[in-house]
C-alpha positions, 0 to 999 in steps of 0.5 A, a space after each residue: 512488556 513480558 511475553 506472558 502479559 502480551 501473549 493472550 492478547 497477541 493470539 486473540 487480536 495482535 493489533 488490538 493488543 498493541 494498540 491497548 498497550 500503547 494507549 496504556 503507556 502515553 509518551 513511552 516507548 515499549 520494548 516487547 519481549 518476544 523471546 529471541 527478539 525484543 523490538 522497541 515499539 515506537 508509537 508516540 507521534 513525536 517519537 515516530 518523527 524522530 525515527 523516520 525524519 529527525 534522526 532517520 540516518 540512524 534508523 536504516 532498513 538494514 538487510 537483516 531486519 524483520 521485514 526488509 530481508 524477505 521483501 527484498 527477495 522480490 524487490 532486490 536492491 533499489 527503491 526498497 533498499 537503503 544507502 547509495 542504491 536507494 538514493 540512486 533509484 529514488 532519484 531516477 524515479 522521483 520525476 515520474 511521481 511529482 504532482 505535475 506529472 501525475 496530474 498530466 496522467 489522470 485522463 489517460 489513467 481514467 480511460 484505462 480504469 473505465 475500460 477495466 470496470 466495463 468488464 463488470 457489466 457481464 457479472 453484474 447482469 448475471 449476478 455472478 459473485 466476484 472476489 473484490 480484492 482480485 477484481 480491484 487488483 485487475 483494475 488497479 494494474 490496468 490503470 498503472 500499466 497504461 501510464 507507467 508502461 505505455 501499455 507494453 504490459 499485456 492484460 494477461 501478464 498484468 493478471 499473472 503479476 497480480 496473482 503472483 503478488 497475492 501469493 508473494 504477500 501471503 507467503 512472506 507472512 511467516 517470514 515476517 512473523 519469524 524474523 529470527 529464522 535464517 533464510 537457509 532454513 526453509 519455512 512454509 510458503 518459501 516454495 510458493 514464494 520462489 515460484 511467484 517471484 519466478 512468474 514476475 521475472 518471467 514477465 518483467 525481464 523479457 520486457 526489460 530486455 526488449 526495451 533495452 534492445 529497441 529503446 524508445 524516446 517515451 516518457 513512461 517509467 520503463 523507457 526512462 529507466 532503460 535510458 538512464 545512466 549510472 554515475 559513470 555514464 554506463 547504462 543501468 544493468 538489466 537487474 537494476 532496471 528490473 529491480 526498480 520496475 518490479 519495486 515500483 509496480 509492486 508497491 504502487 499496486 499492492 498499497 491500493 489493492 490492500 487498502 481498497 479491499 476494506 472499502 466494501 465491508 466498511 460501506 456495508 457496515 456504515 450505511 450512512 457513509 455509503 449513502 453520502 458517498 453515493 449521493 456525491 457520486 450521483 451528483 458529480 459523476 452521474 452516468 459518465 463512463 470516464 471521470 475527468 480530472 475536474 470531476 475527480 477534484 470535486 469528489 471531496 467526500 470520496 477522498 475523505 472516505 479513502 483517507 479514513 480507510 488509510 487511517 484505519 487500515 494502512 497497508 504498510 502497517 509496520 515499518 521496522 528499522 535497525 538502529 545504527 548507533 546508540 540513541 535515546 527516544 523519549 527517555 528510552 535508551 536504544 542500543 545499536 543493532 536494536 530493532 525499532 518498529 513504528 506502526 501507522 496502524 497503532 498510532 492512528 488508533 491512539 485514543 489520545 489523538 483520535 476521538 472514537 478511533 475505532 469508528 469509521 468517520 470520514 468527516 475527520 478529513 473534511 476540508 473544514 476540519 482543523 489540522 491534526 495535533 501532530 504531523 505524525 499522528 497520521 502517516 500511512 505513507 511513512 515519513 522522512 526521506 523514505 516517504 512513499 514516492 507514490 503517495 500523490 499517485 494513490 491520492 488520485 488513483 484510489 478515489 478514481 477507482 472508487 468513483 468509477 466503480 460505485 458511480 456505476 454499481 451498487 453492491 451486496 456482500 455474500 458474507 456480512 461483517 468485517 473480515 479478520 485482519 491478516 498480518 502479512 507484508 501488507 495489512 489485508 482482509 483475512 478472507 476473500 470479500 465476495 460481492 455481487 454488483 447491480 448496475 445503477 445506470 443504463 450503459 451509454 458510450 464513453 
């Protein structure tokens, strides 16, 4: 696809242009002429499966690829890397993200989320406008920290990290859009990025050092990483523990934040969906302050709303890989060293796989709906060996956050309409989503 044919659409609506090109080329691989780089865009579900699963060893994150190099400024070499370091990090953290383990944490997480949502009572009473994204970040950080850091991370530090992550994601945007620019060449946002990463390290490194100085027998993630050993029996180095802790905290909280911030304008634009969601919450949760695991499992429509949010606004909208060796995808010859990108946003809006793809319809994910025509027509958490460890956690945490907030409050937007999409390391609204809350029930003790 030559640049002159793509440029007007890319300037006006980059994601919409990519979807239009993919819709116009069913079964094909697109090569995008972006001047100095010419990545392959792989959108057909069978081709996505080839890259992410069937021949995943040939498609690495690669230290110089268009997304991973700048992201590693924050996450270091661990779960967000590749090769032996990634395998070791994933092996250490996998036990903390099994379904059995996450299920055992739901009640504790629910109490922490409830405590965080309690703080909406004052602005709801006074009518103060809230930044929905920032407040969601606070709630999500509270729930995650309570169970994975055993409350070792103070509320003040959680808020500082959430603010730093917001800066980091935004600052990485230009690096993502200019992947051919060497790290040694400064671009706008670099200074803010360094400062924000410094904030994260100022919080996390002392936390790691204190844990190493006085190890606990706890089963939380922080204690487990400090007590872990390398293959030769040596304790993990301070930097390795830091990289694993920061990577998991950043990815687990950022995904939830990025996806759920879209919920408010979506519900405002779809009153029928909002009405069905509220009706389910009134029936299952009522005036309860802390949601039980049994209640959470009964919220089937709430989960469908979250699944549809993931389809239309996946946080990890772009997954770039670097081809190690020559390959063939759908008849297209891929040379070693080429950038190959898959996009869940594009594939999950293809008209040949999704009826009315631009319509928000949670019933697509109802329990009585037939299975999708292809496993990789929907892959908001990636796939293959690199599939997100936190997928099951998100599947419980996101409905829990939604249910805890919207069972207590109704909302109104200060600015109606869907925000523009901001293409950064994650897919975020391009402007703040300001909301005012109104209590539904009189408060009663948990």
